[in-house]
GURODREN-644671 format. One line per field, with one value per residue (C-alpha): x, y, z. Coordinates in steps of 0.25 Angstrom, whole numbers. Example, Ala and Ser with C-alpha at 12.3 -4.5 7.8 and 13.67 -1.06 7.14 Angstrom:
2
px = (49;55)
py = (-18;-4)
pz = (31;29)
This chain:
311
px = (-331;-321;-308;-294;-296;-309;-301;-290;-300;-306;-291;-288;-300;-298;-285;-289;-298;-290;-279;-288;-293;-279;-273;-263;-253;-249;-235;-233;-218;-217;-215;-228;-239;-247;-259;-252;-246;-260;-266;-255;-254;-239;-231;-216;-201;-196;-191;-205;-210;-201;-205;-220;-219;-212;-222;-235;-246;-252;-254;-251;-241;-243;-231;-230;-215;-207;-203;-191;-200;-211;-200;-195;-209;-209;-197;-200;-215;-215;-228;-235;-238;-230;-236;-231;-241;-232;-222;-214;-212;-197;-185;-173;-163;-166;-164;-149;-144;-146;-143;-132;-126;-125;-119;-109;-106;-107;-95;-86;-87;-82;-95;-102;-115;-124;-135;-146;-156;-170;-171;-167;-172;-175;-162;-154;-158;-155;-141;-140;-137;-147;-157;-158;-169;-166;-170;-161;-149;-141;-144;-142;-129;-125;-129;-118;-104;-94;-85;-91;-94;-109;-114;-125;-135;-142;-144;-130;-138;-143;-130;-121;-131;-130;-115;-113;-124;-118;-104;-102;-94;-104;-103;-114;-121;-123;-138;-150;-163;-166;-177;-169;-155;-159;-171;-167;-154;-146;-153;-167;-164;-157;-170;-178;-172;-172;-188;-189;-178;-185;-188;-180;-174;-176;-170;-168;-156;-157;-155;-141;-131;-129;-144;-144;-133;-143;-154;-158;-160;-159;-171;-179;-192;-197;-187;-193;-207;-203;-194;-204;-214;-204;-198;-200;-198;-210;-203;-197;-189;-192;-180;-187;-196;-209;-218;-214;-219;-234;-231;-225;-234;-246;-240;-234;-244;-238;-225;-221;-213;-206;-201;-185;-189;-202;-195;-192;-203;-201;-207;-206;-213;-224;-227;-236;-251;-263;-270;-259;-258;-273;-271;-258;-266;-279;-272;-260;-252;-236;-235;-218;-211;-196;-190;-188;-174;-172;-182;-175;-161;-167;-176;-163;-157;-171;-175;-162;-165;-178;-171;-163;-171;-170;-161)
py = (250;244;238;236;222;223;232;223;212;221;222;208;204;214;210;194;197;205;194;184;196;200;185;191;186;193;190;195;196;191;207;211;216;205;210;208;193;190;194;188;176;173;179;176;180;186;171;166;178;179;164;166;178;170;158;164;165;177;189;199;198;208;209;213;215;226;230;220;207;214;215;201;196;205;198;185;187;198;192;197;210;212;223;228;235;246;250;257;244;243;238;245;235;232;248;246;241;244;238;247;246;230;231;241;231;220;227;225;211;200;192;193;186;195;189;198;197;199;212;219;226;220;228;222;208;210;213;201;186;180;184;179;182;179;165;160;169;160;150;160;163;148;145;154;151;159;163;176;187;186;200;199;211;219;214;213;205;194;194;194;180;175;176;168;158;154;155;164;177;187;203;209;222;231;231;228;227;240;231;219;227;238;235;220;221;211;217;214;200;200;207;197;186;191;193;179;170;157;164;161;173;172;183;188;186;201;206;209;199;203;200;187;181;183;176;161;161;171;167;174;178;165;156;161;158;144;142;146;136;125;130;125;137;145;160;168;182;187;195;201;211;209;205;190;190;189;178;170;172;168;156;151;158;147;154;167;177;191;201;203;218;224;235;226;231;232;245;243;228;235;245;234;235;228;240;242;227;229;243;236;224;230;241;234;244;244;235;229;229;227;230;217;219;220;207;198;202;199;187;178;180;180;168;161;166;158;146;144;140;148;142)
pz = (86;77;86;80;80;71;62;60;57;46;40;41;33;23;20;19;11;2;2;-4;-14;-19;-16;-7;5;17;21;35;42;56;61;56;65;70;62;50;54;55;42;35;27;31;43;43;42;30;24;26;19;8;5;7;-3;-14;-12;-11;-22;-19;-28;-17;-5;5;13;27;30;26;12;10;13;3;-8;-5;-8;-20;-26;-24;-28;-41;-46;-33;-27;-15;-5;7;17;20;11;21;29;27;34;38;37;23;21;27;14;0;-13;-17;-3;-5;-19;-13;-2;-11;-20;-7;-10;-20;-24;-11;-8;-2;7;9;21;15;24;12;0;-13;-19;-9;-12;-25;-23;-13;-17;-7;3;18;29;44;44;32;32;38;29;17;21;24;9;4;0;8;-5;-6;4;10;12;22;21;29;43;51;62;53;46;58;62;49;50;63;60;46;50;36;35;31;28;34;31;43;42;53;57;67;74;77;78;87;96;100;108;117;129;124;125;139;144;137;142;156;155;148;152;147;131;120;112;98;90;75;69;65;79;84;85;100;101;93;102;114;109;108;93;81;71;60;64;56;63;77;73;70;82;92;89;89;101;115;122;127;126;116;115;100;95;83;77;88;76;78;91;86;76;87;99;88;84;98;108;119;118;122;115;119;110;112;111;110;102;90;81;65;62;48;50;58;47;42;47;44;37;28;24;21;12;5;3;-2;-12;-16;-8;-8;-17;-16;-30;-32;-45;-55;-56;-41;-38;-49;-42;-28;-30;-30;-18;-11;-18;-13;1;0;-3;10;22;36;47)
């Protein structure tokens, strides 16, 4: 009888074979399922993945993440095929702002500077001056002159965190990540600390300000993965999407990790499955394209972002 493990191994073998035949690379976000992370050539946060997409010499990029990430890869690598295993893997936060809404918002200010979180559509990036990720957002804002209004879109929680850390006044769009904003609350930290009093609490700055205030540190997912192995602490409460726990435990087997909330699961990230990766790679399905005029405008703010280091 064929077991699930055997089936997964067969699929993985087929994917690895196709990667060589088609000169493809698989990039996976830290929130992806364990089997996706295992088959990926690189697992990282948004900034890490953006840099890998820009630097890869592969002819195809299979992007295991949500749509705006694949779009960013397509903008940075116009000569490559960028494939997303599930075209329906979107981002509710990115949908909370449109290019037209941003244009109307910008018109209220004199020569504003727009900082767009990478969790936005290509059209919104094209209307922006510089992009950022959660790992370099503070440094991005610090790099700007304060002569004009600085508009930060779309995440109000990350914007609030950046404003506090940078000491600069921001005009913040009222968007949010449903997973971080709605599923991780102050009471979850209180309960987790009570259950694990020796653990450090690391949360993502997309969490509510009142959650960040109760944590030991606010960090991007990539920063968490770099901080944990260097820390003398042995136990951690992790306040972000639960997919990161697999990578943390795999790379730090001597340490213990607890989710701030078991409910913190992004349904869009979990739309990517191993069989969809195989199907997309085998058949060049769900190729992500960005209109040339939009891509040209969006590339500059993305490239500016890539030049600025994370905190």
